[in-house]
C-alpha positions as CSV (number, residue, x, y, z in Angstrom):
1,X,-11.2,-13.4,-140.9
2,X,-13.2,-15.6,-143.2
3,X,-13.5,-15.4,-146.9
4,X,-17.2,-15.9,-146.6
5,X,-19.6,-13.2,-147.5
6,X,-21.4,-13.8,-144.1
7,X,-20.2,-15.9,-141.2
8,X,-20.6,-16.8,-137.6
9,X,-17.7,-17.2,-135.1
10,X,-18.5,-19.6,-132.3
11,X,-16.1,-19.5,-129.4
12,X,-15.6,-23.0,-127.8
13,X,-13.6,-21.6,-124.9
14,X,-16.4,-19.2,-123.9
15,X,-18.9,-22.0,-124.1
16,X,-16.7,-24.2,-121.9
17,X,-16.3,-21.4,-119.4
18,X,-20.1,-21.0,-119.2
19,X,-20.6,-24.8,-118.6
20,X,-18.0,-24.9,-115.9
21,X,-19.4,-21.8,-114.3
22,X,-22.8,-23.4,-114.1
23,X,-21.4,-26.7,-112.7
24,X,-19.8,-24.7,-109.9
25,X,-23.0,-23.0,-108.7
26,X,-25.3,-26.1,-108.9
27,X,-26.0,-28.2,-105.8
28,X,-23.9,-31.3,-105.6
29,X,-26.9,-33.6,-106.4
30,X,-28.0,-31.7,-109.5
31,X,-26.8,-32.5,-112.9
32,X,-27.1,-30.8,-116.3
33,X,-29.5,-31.9,-119.0
34,X,-28.3,-30.0,-122.0
35,X,-30.9,-28.4,-124.2
36,X,-29.4,-28.6,-127.7
37,X,-32.6,-28.3,-129.8
38,X,-32.7,-26.3,-133.0
39,X,-29.1,-27.0,-133.7
40,X,-28.5,-25.6,-130.2
41,X,-30.0,-22.3,-131.2
42,X,-27.8,-22.2,-134.4
43,X,-24.5,-22.8,-132.5
44,X,-24.1,-26.4,-133.5
45,X,-25.8,-29.2,-131.6
46,X,-23.1,-31.9,-131.8
47,X,-20.2,-29.5,-131.5
48,X,-21.6,-28.0,-128.3
49,X,-22.7,-31.4,-126.9
50,X,-19.1,-32.7,-127.3
51,X,-17.8,-29.8,-125.3
52,X,-20.3,-30.5,-122.6
53,X,-19.4,-34.2,-122.6
54,X,-15.8,-33.3,-122.0
55,X,-17.0,-31.6,-118.9
56,X,-18.9,-34.6,-117.7
57,X,-22.4,-33.8,-119.1
58,X,-24.0,-36.9,-120.7
59,X,-27.7,-36.1,-120.8
60,X,-29.3,-34.0,-123.6
61,X,-32.7,-33.1,-124.9
62,X,-34.0,-31.8,-128.2
63,X,-37.4,-30.8,-129.6
64,X,-38.1,-33.4,-132.3
65,X,-37.3,-37.0,-133.1
66,X,-35.7,-35.9,-136.3
67,X,-33.1,-33.9,-134.3
68,X,-32.5,-36.8,-132.0
69,X,-32.0,-39.3,-134.8
70,X,-29.6,-37.0,-136.6
71,X,-27.5,-36.7,-133.4
72,X,-27.5,-40.5,-133.0
73,X,-26.4,-41.0,-136.6
74,X,-23.6,-38.5,-136.1
75,X,-22.4,-40.4,-133.0
76,X,-23.9,-38.7,-129.9
77,X,-23.9,-41.0,-126.9
78,X,-25.6,-40.5,-123.6
79,X,-29.3,-40.1,-122.8
80,X,-31.4,-38.2,-125.3
81,X,-34.9,-36.8,-124.5
82,X,-37.4,-35.5,-127.0
83,X,-39.2,-32.6,-125.3
84,X,-42.1,-32.5,-127.8
85,X,-44.7,-35.1,-129.0
86,X,-43.4,-38.0,-131.2
87,X,-45.9,-39.2,-133.8
88,X,-47.3,-42.6,-133.2
89,X,-45.8,-43.9,-136.4
90,X,-42.3,-43.0,-135.1
91,X,-42.5,-44.6,-131.6
92,X,-40.6,-47.7,-132.8
93,X,-38.0,-45.5,-134.5
94,X,-37.5,-43.7,-131.2
95,X,-36.9,-47.0,-129.5
96,X,-34.5,-48.2,-132.2
97,X,-32.4,-45.1,-131.7
98,X,-32.5,-45.2,-127.9
99,X,-34.4,-42.0,-127.6
100,X,-36.6,-41.1,-124.6
101,X,-40.1,-39.9,-125.6
102,X,-42.2,-37.3,-123.7
103,X,-45.6,-38.3,-122.6
104,X,-47.3,-35.1,-123.7
105,X,-50.9,-36.3,-123.1
106,X,-52.6,-39.2,-121.3
107,X,-54.4,-39.9,-124.6
108,X,-51.3,-41.6,-126.0
109,X,-50.9,-44.1,-123.2
110,X,-53.3,-46.9,-124.3
111,X,-52.0,-46.9,-127.9
112,X,-48.4,-46.8,-126.8
113,X,-48.9,-49.6,-124.4
114,X,-50.6,-51.8,-127.1
115,X,-47.8,-51.2,-129.6
116,X,-45.2,-52.0,-127.0
117,X,-47.0,-55.3,-126.3
118,X,-47.3,-56.2,-130.0
119,X,-43.7,-55.5,-130.7
120,X,-42.3,-57.0,-127.5
121,X,-40.5,-53.7,-126.5
122,X,-40.5,-51.3,-123.6
123,X,-40.7,-47.7,-124.5
124,X,-38.5,-45.2,-122.6
125,X,-40.5,-42.2,-121.6
126,X,-40.5,-39.1,-119.4
127,X,-43.8,-37.7,-118.1
128,X,-44.4,-34.0,-118.7
129,X,-46.7,-32.5,-116.1
130,X,-48.7,-29.4,-116.9
131,X,-48.3,-27.2,-113.9
132,X,-49.7,-24.0,-115.5
133,X,-48.1,-23.3,-118.9
134,X,-50.9,-25.2,-120.6
135,X,-48.9,-26.2,-123.6
136,X,-48.4,-30.0,-123.3
137,X,-48.4,-32.3,-120.4
138,X,-50.7,-34.5,-118.3
139,X,-53.1,-33.1,-115.7
140,X,-51.3,-33.2,-112.3
141,X,-54.7,-34.2,-110.8
142,X,-55.0,-37.3,-113.0
143,X,-57.2,-40.0,-111.4
144,X,-55.5,-42.8,-109.6
145,X,-56.3,-45.4,-112.2
146,X,-54.9,-43.3,-115.0
147,X,-51.8,-42.6,-113.0
148,X,-51.3,-46.3,-112.6
149,X,-51.5,-46.8,-116.4
150,X,-48.4,-44.7,-116.7
151,X,-46.3,-45.4,-113.6
152,X,-47.3,-49.0,-113.0
153,X,-47.0,-50.1,-116.7
154,X,-44.6,-52.9,-117.6
155,X,-44.5,-51.7,-121.2
156,X,-43.2,-48.2,-120.2
157,X,-39.9,-47.4,-118.6
158,X,-40.4,-44.1,-116.9
159,X,-37.0,-42.4,-117.0
160,X,-38.2,-39.1,-115.5
161,X,-41.0,-36.7,-114.5
162,X,-40.7,-33.1,-115.3
163,X,-42.5,-29.8,-115.8
164,X,-41.7,-26.3,-117.1
165,X,-41.8,-22.8,-115.6
166,X,-43.5,-20.2,-117.9
167,X,-43.0,-17.0,-115.9
168,X,-39.6,-17.5,-114.2
169,X,-38.0,-14.8,-116.3
170,X,-39.9,-12.0,-114.6
171,X,-39.6,-10.5,-111.1
172,X,-43.1,-9.0,-111.1
173,X,-44.8,-10.0,-107.9
174,X,-47.6,-11.9,-109.6
175,X,-45.1,-13.8,-111.8
176,X,-43.0,-14.8,-108.8
177,X,-46.1,-15.9,-107.0
178,X,-47.2,-18.0,-110.0
179,X,-43.8,-19.6,-110.4
180,X,-43.9,-20.7,-106.8
181,X,-47.4,-22.1,-107.4
182,X,-46.0,-24.1,-110.3
183,X,-43.3,-25.5,-108.1
184,X,-45.8,-26.4,-105.4
185,X,-48.0,-28.2,-107.8
186,X,-45.0,-30.2,-109.2
187,X,-43.9,-31.1,-105.7
188,X,-47.4,-32.2,-104.8
189,X,-47.4,-34.5,-107.9
190,X,-44.1,-36.0,-107.0
191,X,-45.2,-36.6,-103.4
192,X,-48.3,-38.3,-104.7
193,X,-46.2,-40.7,-106.8
194,X,-44.0,-41.4,-103.7
195,X,-47.0,-42.0,-101.5
196,X,-48.4,-44.6,-104.0
197,X,-45.0,-46.3,-104.3
198,X,-44.4,-45.2,-107.9
199,X,-40.9,-44.2,-109.0
200,X,-40.8,-40.8,-110.6
201,X,-37.5,-41.3,-112.3
202,X,-35.3,-38.2,-112.6
203,X,-36.8,-34.9,-111.8
204,X,-36.3,-31.5,-113.5
205,X,-38.2,-28.2,-113.5
206,X,-35.8,-25.3,-114.2
207,X,-34.7,-24.1,-117.6
208,X,-32.3,-21.2,-117.8
209,X,-34.5,-18.5,-116.1
210,X,-35.3,-20.9,-113.3
211,X,-31.7,-21.8,-112.8
212,X,-30.6,-18.2,-112.5
213,X,-33.5,-16.8,-110.6
214,X,-34.6,-19.7,-108.4
215,X,-31.5,-21.5,-107.1
216,X,-33.6,-22.8,-104.2
217,X,-35.6,-25.0,-106.6
218,X,-33.4,-28.1,-106.4
219,X,-34.1,-31.3,-108.4
220,X,-32.0,-34.0,-110.0
221,X,-31.4,-32.0,-113.2
222,X,-31.5,-28.5,-114.6
223,X,-32.2,-27.8,-118.3
224,X,-29.9,-24.9,-119.4
225,X,-30.3,-23.6,-123.0
226,X,-29.6,-20.0,-123.7
227,X,-27.7,-19.3,-120.5
228,X,-24.7,-21.5,-121.6
229,X,-24.5,-19.4,-124.8
230,X,-23.9,-16.3,-122.9
231,X,-27.0,-14.2,-123.8
232,X,-30.0,-13.1,-121.9
233,X,-33.7,-13.7,-122.2
234,X,-36.0,-11.8,-119.9
235,X,-35.0,-10.7,-116.4
236,X,-32.3,-12.9,-114.9
237,X,-29.9,-12.7,-112.0
238,X,-26.3,-13.0,-113.2
239,X,-25.1,-15.6,-110.7
240,X,-21.7,-15.9,-112.5
241,X,-20.0,-14.2,-115.4
242,X,-21.2,-15.7,-118.6
243,X,-19.4,-15.0,-121.9
244,X,-21.0,-14.6,-125.3
245,X,-20.3,-17.6,-127.5
246,X,-21.5,-16.4,-130.9
247,X,-20.6,-13.3,-133.1
248,X,-22.0,-12.6,-136.6
249,X,-20.2,-10.8,-139.4
250,X,-20.6,-9.8,-143.0
251,X,-18.6,-7.7,-145.4
252,X,-18.7,-4.5,-147.3
253,X,-19.1,-5.2,-151.0
254,X,-19.4,-1.7,-152.3
255,X,-19.1,1.9,-151.1
256,X,-20.9,4.7,-153.0
257,X,-21.5,8.4,-152.6
258,X,-25.0,9.6,-153.1
259,X,-26.2,13.2,-153.4
260,X,-29.2,14.7,-151.5
261,X,-32.7,13.3,-152.2
262,X,-31.5,9.9,-153.6
263,X,-33.6,6.9,-152.7
264,X,-32.1,3.6,-151.4
265,X,-33.3,0.0,-151.8
266,X,-36.8,-1.3,-152.5
267,X,-39.6,1.3,-152.4
268,X,-37.1,4.1,-151.6
269,X,-38.5,4.3,-148.0
270,X,-35.2,6.1,-147.2
271,X,-34.0,9.2,-149.0
272,X,-30.7,11.0,-148.4
273,X,-31.0,14.3,-146.6
274,X,-27.6,15.4,-147.9
275,X,-24.6,13.9,-149.6
276,X,-24.1,10.5,-148.0
277,X,-21.6,7.7,-148.2
278,X,-23.4,4.4,-148.4
279,X,-22.0,0.8,-148.0
280,X,-23.7,-2.3,-149.3
281,X,-23.3,-5.4,-147.0
282,X,-23.3,-9.0,-147.9
283,X,-26.1,-10.1,-145.7
284,X,-29.9,-10.0,-145.8
285,X,-33.1,-11.6,-144.6
286,X,-32.2,-14.7,-146.7
287,X,-29.5,-15.3,-144.1
288,X,-31.9,-14.8,-141.3
289,X,-31.2,-11.1,-140.6
290,X,-34.4,-9.5,-139.3
291,X,-36.0,-7.5,-142.1
292,X,-38.0,-5.5,-139.5
293,X,-34.7,-3.7,-138.8
294,X,-35.0,-1.9,-142.2
295,X,-34.3,1.8,-141.6
296,X,-33.8,1.4,-137.9
297,X,-31.1,-1.2,-137.1
298,X,-27.4,-0.8,-136.7
299,X,-24.1,-2.6,-137.4
300,X,-20.5,-1.8,-136.4
301,X,-17.8,-1.1,-139.0
302,X,-14.3,-0.2,-137.9
303,X,-15.4,0.3,-134.3
304,X,-18.2,2.8,-135.3
305,X,-21.9,2.0,-134.9
306,X,-23.6,2.9,-138.2
307,X,-27.3,2.8,-139.2
308,X,-29.1,0.6,-141.6
309,X,-30.8,2.7,-144.4
310,X,-33.6,1.5,-146.7
311,X,-35.3,-1.8,-146.8
312,X,-33.2,-4.9,-146.0
313,X,-33.0,-7.2,-149.1
314,X,-32.8,-11.0,-149.3
315,X,-29.0,-11.1,-149.7
316,X,-27.8,-7.5,-149.0
317,X,-28.5,-4.4,-147.1
318,X,-27.2,-0.9,-147.0
319,X,-25.7,1.2,-144.1
320,X,-24.7,4.9,-143.9
321,X,-21.0,5.1,-143.4
322,X,-20.7,8.9,-143.9
323,X,-18.9,9.2,-140.6
324,X,-16.5,6.3,-140.8
325,X,-13.5,5.3,-142.8
326,X,-14.8,2.4,-144.8
327,X,-13.8,0.4,-147.9
328,X,-14.7,-2.7,-149.8
329,X,-14.1,-6.0,-147.9
330,X,-14.1,-4.3,-144.5
331,X,-15.9,-6.4,-141.9
332,X,-19.3,-5.4,-140.6
333,X,-20.2,-6.7,-137.1
334,X,-23.9,-7.7,-137.1
335,X,-23.6,-8.6,-133.4
336,X,-20.6,-9.0,-131.3
337,X,-18.1,-6.5,-129.9
338,X,-19.6,-3.1,-129.9
339,X,-23.2,-4.3,-130.5
340,X,-24.4,-7.3,-128.6
341,X,-27.0,-9.8,-129.7
342,X,-29.1,-8.7,-126.7
343,X,-29.1,-5.2,-128.2
344,X,-30.0,-6.5,-131.6
345,X,-32.9,-8.4,-130.2
346,X,-34.2,-5.4,-128.3
347,X,-34.0,-3.3,-131.5
348,X,-35.8,-6.0,-133.3
349,X,-38.5,-6.1,-130.5
350,X,-38.0,-9.8,-130.0
351,X,-35.9,-12.3,-128.0
352,X,-32.4,-13.4,-128.6
353,X,-33.6,-17.0,-129.1
354,X,-35.5,-16.0,-132.3
355,X,-32.5,-14.0,-133.6
356,X,-30.0,-16.8,-133.4
357,X,-32.4,-19.6,-134.4
358,X,-33.3,-17.6,-137.6
359,X,-29.7,-17.5,-138.8
360,X,-29.8,-20.2,-141.5
361,X,-27.5,-22.8,-142.8
362,X,-26.0,-20.8,-145.7
363,X,-24.2,-18.7,-143.1
364,X,-20.8,-20.3,-142.4
365,X,-20.0,-21.4,-138.9
366,X,-16.4,-21.0,-137.8
367,X,-15.4,-22.6,-134.5
368,X,-12.7,-20.9,-132.6
């Protein structure tokens, strides 16, 4: 148990188990491109990448150039792809740090080509193809002359061509149909490149939902993110046993007894209906705990699930411990054994990704 007021325990062995399990179910020709953006969803980007490298994974991706540069400065080797747009003023920086940039739009090609000529460099890029998510990516029906400006360009080294599924986490018939349409459009684009004699580079389409729900979609790489952390987003088929990697704890800092009709926390939106025993916990929305769980969330103390009462504060919150033996410095499980992060996300009416990404840096990470 930590001395910290609020802390995360991150289980390296469980993460390793999840990586090995994925490797066992992948086709022999398919490798892992580890998604470690947003500090790998709060779990530690370099820490988790090093475990993956121990298992033979040497390809990674992040959301921003700043994340990529930070990883390089801390010693990460292997290929590193930025999934989002990199500002034109940072293209040379990406080259210096050996970072692969995403072609998010055809509009950037002419300027990128010109800069590469002027500086005598060749930019490493991957081409994002918009097959239906309509977020970023080139039009799969790009005219032939524009296609040549990307794939037949001596100033660009095309490392790969990829797309992203946006409805793969649902088994509704219309979502399944749309997912197959996305795959077909991606395949048609790849075939078009082949017919013209252009090298697509490495191919990848499936993130976690696609990996679990569409094993027949086989390409050079898959892009697992949340699935290696052991939690669930949307509807997925559990193709192997995945173990949770993270648990979140805080502590009881005070236990008090209140009589009937006493208000608790800001605005007194909760009032006691009878004599109640109330514990104050050392966690709040300043740590990333969802304030929207005021008066409706739960934690686990000494094996008992207890309700949050009153408004959650920035650094503290209160729970009703009338029915549990509880004292100062007892540990409260915010999610973990007895109350999973999936349950917490459901109670918060959001997804697990948001919950874990919102846990901020003042919460201590302890690696087991």
